[in-house]
N, C-alpha and C positions, 0 to 999 in steps of 0.2 A: 126488252131485256131488263132483268131485275138485279143487276150487279150493283149493290150499294157502295162498294169500295171505289167506284169510279166517279161517284157523285161529289161535286164540289160544294154542296150545301152543308151547312152546319147541322150537327146533331141537335136534338131537342134540348139537351142540357146546355148547349152553347160550346161544348167541347169540339175542337176541330177534328173532323173525321180522320185526318192523317195521323193525329196523335193517338186516336183510338186504335189505329192499325198497328202502331209500334209498341203499345203498352202490353206487358205480359204479367201473368199472375206471379206475385212475389214468392209464393209457396212452391208452385209447380214449374215455373218458368215456361208455361205454355200460353198460347194466345188466348185472349179474352173475347167474349161476344158482348155487344152492346144490347141491353134490354131497354128499349125506348119507353115501354109502358111503365116500368119501375124506375127508369132513369138511373141505371146502375150497370156495372161491368160484371159479367158472369164468367167464372172459371168452371167449365163443365167437369174438368178432371178433379179439382179440389172441392167441388160442390159448394163454392162460396160466391157471394155476390158483393162486390165492392161498391159503396155508394158514391154518387157524384154530388158534391155540395157546392153551390155557387159556381158551377161550371168547372170545378176542380175534382178530378178523380182522387178518392182517398184510398191509396194503395197500401193499407195496413191490414194485416191479417186480423188483428184485434178488433178492427172496425167493420170487418166483413160480416155479412149475414150468412148463417149456416143454412143452406138449402135443404139438407137432409132433416134438420130439426123441424122444418115447416111441412115436410111431406109425410108426416105420420111417424116420425122418429119419436123417441121417448117423449 
């Protein structure tokens, strides 16, 4: 089984997986997905990626990376 939510191990960033489960996007109030490769939290609905610095999720819209801008936008 590949259910990551039941895993007690720490995420690559050092953020407790239980914390990642309860964090929501401050803009959309929707759940986030952890992108281990980029070490960031992604809001699919807002198309934003929130960085994790020193094991702390930076949940500020101003700090988030715009995913649309990187995928061929302007």
